[in-house]
C-alpha positions as CSV (number, residue, x, y, z in Angstrom):
1,M,-125.2,175.7,171.9
2,A,-125.5,178.0,169.0
3,I,-122.9,180.2,167.7
4,T,-122.8,183.9,166.2
5,C,-120.7,184.8,163.4
6,I,-120.1,188.7,163.6
7,I,-118.7,190.0,160.5
8,R,-117.0,193.3,160.5
9,Y,-116.4,195.1,157.2
10,E,-114.3,197.9,156.3
11,I,-115.9,199.7,153.4
12,D,-115.3,202.4,151.2
13,P,-117.6,205.5,152.2
14,Y,-118.1,206.4,148.6
15,R,-119.4,203.1,148.0
16,Q,-122.2,202.5,150.6
17,E,-124.9,201.8,147.7
18,D,-122.8,198.8,146.6
19,F,-122.6,197.4,150.3
20,E,-126.3,197.9,150.6
21,H,-126.9,195.9,147.6
22,Y,-124.5,193.3,148.7
23,A,-126.4,193.1,152.0
24,R,-129.8,192.8,150.7
25,T,-128.4,190.0,148.3
26,W,-127.0,188.0,151.3
27,G,-130.5,188.8,153.0
28,E,-131.9,186.2,150.4
29,A,-128.9,183.9,150.1
30,I,-127.6,183.4,153.6
31,P,-131.0,182.2,155.2
32,R,-131.3,179.8,151.9
33,A,-128.0,178.2,152.9
34,G,-129.1,177.6,156.3
35,A,-128.1,180.3,158.8
36,D,-130.4,182.5,160.9
37,L,-129.4,185.8,159.7
38,L,-129.9,188.7,162.3
39,G,-129.0,191.2,159.4
40,Y,-126.5,193.5,157.9
41,F,-125.9,197.0,159.1
42,A,-124.5,199.9,157.3
43,P,-122.8,203.2,158.5
44,H,-125.5,205.6,159.7
45,E,-123.6,208.1,162.0
46,G,-120.0,208.2,163.2
47,S,-117.7,205.9,161.2
48,L,-118.5,205.9,157.6
49,T,-116.5,202.9,157.0
50,T,-117.6,200.2,159.4
51,A,-120.4,198.0,158.6
52,Y,-121.6,194.7,160.2
53,G,-123.3,191.2,159.1
54,I,-124.5,189.1,162.0
55,Y,-125.9,185.4,161.8
56,T,-126.4,182.4,163.9
57,L,-125.6,179.0,163.5
58,P,-125.9,175.8,165.6
59,D,-122.3,175.0,165.9
60,L,-118.8,175.5,163.9
61,A,-119.7,172.2,162.0
62,S,-122.9,173.7,160.8
63,Y,-120.9,176.8,159.8
64,E,-118.6,174.8,157.5
65,A,-121.6,173.0,155.9
66,Y,-123.3,176.4,155.4
67,R,-120.1,178.0,153.9
68,Q,-120.2,175.2,151.4
69,R,-123.7,175.6,150.4
70,L,-123.3,179.4,150.2
71,A,-120.3,179.1,147.9
72,Q,-122.3,176.7,145.6
73,D,-125.5,178.8,145.6
74,P,-125.8,180.8,142.3
75,L,-126.9,183.7,144.2
76,G,-124.1,183.5,146.6
77,R,-121.4,183.3,143.8
78,R,-122.9,186.2,142.1
79,N,-122.7,188.2,145.2
80,Y,-119.1,187.3,145.7
81,E,-118.3,188.1,142.2
82,F,-120.2,191.4,142.6
83,A,-117.9,192.4,145.8
84,R,-114.7,191.5,143.7
85,Q,-115.7,193.5,140.7
86,R,-116.8,196.7,142.6
87,Q,-114.1,196.3,145.3
88,F,-116.1,198.3,148.0
89,I,-114.9,196.1,150.8
90,R,-111.5,197.0,152.0
91,S,-111.2,194.5,154.8
92,E,-113.4,191.9,156.5
93,E,-113.0,189.9,159.8
94,R,-115.2,187.2,161.3
95,L,-115.6,186.8,165.1
96,F,-117.5,183.8,166.3
97,T,-119.3,184.3,169.7
98,R,-121.6,182.4,172.1
99,P,-124.5,183.6,174.3
100,V,-123.6,183.8,177.9
101,S,-126.0,186.3,179.1
102,G,-129.3,184.5,179.4
103,P,-132.0,183.8,180.4
104,H,-133.0,187.3,179.7
105,A,-136.0,189.2,181.5
106,P,-139.5,189.1,179.8
107,G,-139.7,191.5,176.8
108,T,-136.0,191.7,176.1
109,P,-134.4,190.2,173.1
110,G,-132.5,187.0,173.2
């Protein structure tokens, strides 16, 4: 059974461009480390401080291995350092979910 990790970020609303750069970089590094990246989502309307990153892995053991690969990846390390230096992320929290709504009707996602 797959798990989906949803990362909720609180970001500095005046540094959205930094978050977008960070997100695009993960768009390359996360799949290379072994996760199925749904995407990163920046504020558009409403809250200007809430953003999300969403990806799927087969299970929690796969998540642990993925995190190790990501931490060793040169692009991943640079992106962690970019976030640390620029300080545009105020907080982040991870939520692990599992799909329970399937099977879906034809033509619907999932």
